[in-house]
Structures are given as structure tokens and as C-alpha cells.
N, C-alpha and C positions, 0 to 999 in steps of 0.2 A: 404553430410557431412560425414566425416570419424570419427568414434567413437574410442577413445583410449581404452575405457573400455567396458566390457560386463555388461549390465544392466538387472536386472530381470524385466520382464514385469508385470505391475500392478500399483497401485496407493497408495501413502503414503499421508494420510490426516494429515496435521500438524496444530495443534492448539497452538498458542503462547498465554500465559496468565500470567498476573501479578495480584495477589489478585482477581482472578475471580470466587471464590467459589459461589457467588450469581448469576453469569451469566452462568456458565458452564453447569448447569443441563439442561436447556432448549435447549441449543445448541446441547448437546449430544442426547436429545430426537429426534431432527430432523435428526441427523446423523444416529440414530438407525433405522429410518424408510426409509432409502434410498432404492429405487427400481431398479430392472434390473441390479444388480451387477453380472456380469458373468466373472469377472477377480479377480485376487488376490488384496487384500486391507488390509491396516493396519491403525491404528490411533496412532499418536505420539503427546503426550502432552508435550510442552516445558514450564516448569515452570521458568519464568524469575525472580527468586529470590523473590518469594512471601513470605509474612509474615502471611498469613492465611492458611486455610486447603484446598486449591484448589485441590491438587493432591488426597488427601484422599476422598474429596467430589466427584471428577470425577470418581475415581475407584469404589466407592460405587454405584454411579448412573449408571455407565456403566454395572456393574454386575447385577443390578436390572433390567436393560433394556434387559438383555439376552446376553450381550456382542456379538453382531452379527459379529464382527471381532476383531482381537487382538488389545489391547491397551497397549502402552508402555509409561512410563513417563521418561523424561530426564530433567536435570536442566542446565540452563545457568545463572551463577551468575552475569555476566556483564549485567547491565540493559540497555535496548534499544531494540526495536523490530528488528532492523537489526541483532544484535548479536544473538537474540533468533531464528530468522528465519534461519540464517546460521547454527545454531546448529541443527535445525530441518532437514535441508537438509543433514547434515553430518550423522544424525541418520537414514535417510530414506533408506530402503532396496529395494525400487522399483524405476523404471525409472521416473515415473511421480509423481510430488509432488503438492498437492492441499493445498493452505493456506486457512484455515477457522478460522477467528478470534473468540474469545470466546463469541462474541455477534452477530454472523452470524447464521441465521437459514436457512439452505439450503432446497430448494424445493425438492420434492420427487425423481425426476430423475436428480438432479443436477450433481452428481458425474459421472453417466453414460454418460450424455451429454458432460461433460467436457472431459472425457476419449475419447469419439468418436471424439470430435473436435480436440484434440491435436495429435491424432494418424493418422489423415487424411494425413499429410504430414510431412516428417522429417525436413523440413525447419522451421516449426512452433516451436518457442521457448516458447511462452506463450499465453494462452487464458484467457481472462477476462469475467466476467459475469456482471449482472445488479443488483445492490443493490436497495432495496426498503425500505424506512424509516419506522420503526415500533416504535410507541410511546406508552407510558403508557396510559391506558384508562382514568385515572383521570387527565391527564395533560390538562392544558388550552393551546390550540395550538395557538401560535402567528400568526398574520396575514401575517408575512413575511416568514414563514417557506418554502412555496413552491418556493419562489423566490431564496432562498439560500440553498436549500436542497443538492445541489452538494457539498457544503462546508463540508458536513457530510459524504462524501465518498459513495454517492449513485447516482443512475441515469444511464442513457444509456451511454455507452462508444463508441458508433458508430451509424451512421444512419441506417446501416443494418448489419446483421451477416456477418462476413468475415474478410478479411485482413485490418487492420487499421495502418499498419507499417508507411505509408507515409501520414496518415491523422492525427489521434490523436497521434499515435506513442508511447504511453505509457499506462500503466494500474495502477489502484490502486490494491494493493496486495490482499485485502480481496476478497476471492472467486476465486482467480486466480490459474490456473493449469500451472505448468512449467515443461519443459523437462530437467531433470538433466544432460543429455548429453550436452546441451547448457550451463547450469550453470557451469558445471565442466570445459568446454572449456574456459568460461569467467574467472573463478578463476585461471585456469592454466596459462592464459596469464598474469595475475598479477593484475586483477581488485580489487580495494579496494573502498568501499563506503565512501564518505566524510560525510555522514549523518548517525547517529546511530539510528534514529527513536525515537518515543516517549518512555518516561520512566516515572517514578513517579514524575519527576521534570519539564519536558518540554512537550509542545504540538508540538514542531517542528518535522515534519515528512519529506516526500519527498523522503525517501530512496527507496520507491517502484517505483516512477517515474525514479529515477536515475538508478535503476537496469534494468528496461525495456528499457531505452534509451541505456544502455551499451550493452544489448543483441542485440538491433537493429544495433549498430555500428559494431558488429562482424558478421553481416549477418543473424541474426535470425529474423523470421517473427513474428509480434505481431498481434494476432487475437482477435475479440470480438464475443461473441455468445449471442444474446438476449434471447435465450432459457435457459440460465443459470441464473436463478433468485434466489435471496436470500433476506430474510428480515434482515435488519440491525437494531438491537434494540438500541434505544436511551433512556437512563434514563432522567427523568425530569431535572436533574441538568445540562444537556448539552443544553437543549432547552431554552436558554435565550440569550438576546443580549450581556450580559457581556462575556459569554463563546464564542460566535461567534466572538466578537471583538478580543479575545485572539487567536482564530483560525486563523484569517486573519493576525495578527501580525506574527504568526508562518509560514503562507504561504509565506509572504514576505521574511522572514529570509531564508527559504529553497530555494526560487526562486533565490536569489542572488548566493547561494553556487553552485547550479547546472546550473546557467545561461550559462556557457561555452558550455554546450550541446546544448542549444537553439541557441546560436550564430552559432555553427557548422552546425546545421540542416538548418539554414536559409542562409548558405554560407556567414556569416559575420565574420570578425576577432574579437575575444574577445578583447574589449577595456581594457586599463589599469584601475585597480579598483579605482584609484584616480579620474578618469573621471566619473566613475559610482557613486562615493560618491557625486560629484558635481551635477550630473544629478538628483539623488534622492532628494537632498536638494532643488533643484529648483522646482521639482514636488511637494514636500511637501509644500513649500511656496505658490505655485499656488493653491493647493488643500485646504489649510487652508483659503486662501483668499476667495475662492468660498463658503466655509462652513460658514464663517462669514456673507457673503452677504445673502446666502440662509437660514441660520439657520440650526440646526441639530437636528434630532429626530430619535428615534428607527425605524429601517427598512430602513434607508437611505444608499444607496451605498457609498455616499461621506464619511461617517464616517468610513466604513470598508476600503475604499481605503486609508484613512489616516493611519489606523492601519497597513495595508499591507506595505505602504511606510516606516513607522517607523521600522517595522521588517526588511525590506530590508536595511535601513540605519544602523541598529544595526549590521547586518551581514557584511556590507561593512567595518565597523570599527573593527570587531573581526575576520572575516574569510578570510582575504587576502591570507593566506597560503593555505586554502582549495580551493579558487578560482584558484590560480596558479597551484595547484596539479591536479585539474580537467582538466586544459588545457593540462597538460602533459599526463594525463590519456587518454584523447581523442586521442592524438597522438599515444600512445601505442596501443590502441585498433584498431584504423583504419589501423595501419601498421602490425597487426598480425591477420587478419581475417582468 
């Protein structure tokens, strides 16, 4: 791959946060204890228009922890994790950028392992790790949590460490390290995300899947490293069936918007979205019928599948333009590798 720009060797750790003053301290503690860092490193805190004292709290905590590497805070007023992550990329001074959410607690050699993984080969655009769910001690753990833990952005992203470009083919952004040479190439071609990510009003995400799909389309390799492990802290408010149902609605919504990528990767022509509306409605009727016969209770897949289909139907009715623009985006990216 030919690079247009010269990049400074090192790692920029980017934390995107919105009203994260209660979460950020523990995350910074884990970052301050990182081992075997023999390369340049910086920490960038992207404040996504918080209304609390997140930045002040972070700066105070980092200073108290001895400020093992430089911390800079930048602001992104447009809410949505996609906008904030893009702002973090623009602020990064090093070639490799590691996204650490404000509730991710990286294991001691995480950054070192991530750096070694992504510098193995210039074709590697992104390397993801393995999130492990971390719950409050006092929480009453639901019986269904293990069955649905992947819904919370944790779990293995591959059967073994290595190339997953043509297996899973995408990564969740939490804990992922990316090569800015590949990201810049993607944005220079004209890539625009159709999903803005979560903000204070919506749980609809999927912008991470969309981004890594796009990197794959322009020839970047997607890797997974099981040695990159982090704890993903989940407050009690998220560990309940009501919240999980909302998550699955959001999954369905995002799935429709980026479905042209899935059609492309399975060598299928993206159908007209009116056909998709009809298909989703038929599936909903069938699923509702099954639930009436079976009954419905907490922990049932059937209930979540209905929520996912509802989200998909909602997107079908609202996101026709995004669906069409993604078909055009795929054409643009595949013709400008």
C-alpha cells in the first residue's frame, strides 16, 4: 500500500465520552498501569458535548495517577459516537489509533499487544480484541446474561487469533486499534458513514461494523487478537430485559441501514427496499404467531427477535435514502481500491 502522508510512529489512545465523569476514573487507572510501552503514546479525550465535569475529572485523575503519557482533551459538539471518533482521529498525531471507551478497562499489556499486532503487516487496517463483561458486585445477575452477553459488545471476535477479514469481517470499535493510513485512504475516497452511532437519545449503533466493512472493501485486512482482553463495565441499569429489548430494536434498525454491505459480501444484489418492507412484515406476522402459541417470557429469543424485526421495519420506513446511498457508497469504494 502506498501512503500519501508521512505518519509519526506511535499510538494515540482515543476515549470518546459523554457525561462520563463517573466512569472515566477507573478507565484511566487501567490505562495508567499499561506495561511494556516502548513507543510514543498519547491519550486523547473526546468530549461529545457533555453537561457534567468529565474533562475536569479526567485531567485531575490523570495528574493524580502520575500522567504516564500526555493527555489532551478535544470537544465534538455534534452528538454521536461516529462524529466523536472521527474527531479523535483528526486530533491524533500518531499513525495507530486505539479506541478505548470510557467504560473499557484494558488489561496490563493491551496497548503493547495491539501495537505489535497492527504493525505486523501494512495490509492490516484494524485489529480488535475481546471484551469481558464486568458487572457491579451488588447486581442480581439474570439467568439469561451469558446467553445474550454478545449483545453488550463483548465476547470473542474470532475462533483464533489472526485474519478474520473473510470470516466475521467486522469489529466492534471498543478496544480496536486502527491504522490511520487506511482510515485516511478511506475518507479520501469519499466514505461517509450512514450511521452516527449512539448519543443521548438513541441506542442505534452499527457505525463500527459499517466502518470496518468499508475498510475491508478498499482492501484492508481485519484481524482479531484473543490476547487483547479488556473488561467492559456494565452498570446495573443496563442489565435488565427492558434495556436488552431496546438494544435488539436498535440492532434491527442498524442492520437494515447497512444491509447493502451484507448483500455485497454474499454476492447478492441489494433488493428494492419496498420488497424488504414486505419481507420484514411477513417475518413479524410469523414471529408474533409463534409467540402467541408458545407464550412469551423474559429470556426468550422470540421476544428479542420481534424487537429486532420492529427496529428493522422502522428503518425500512425511515431510512430508504440511507439504504440507497449505501449501495452507491459500495460502488464508489469497490471502484477506488
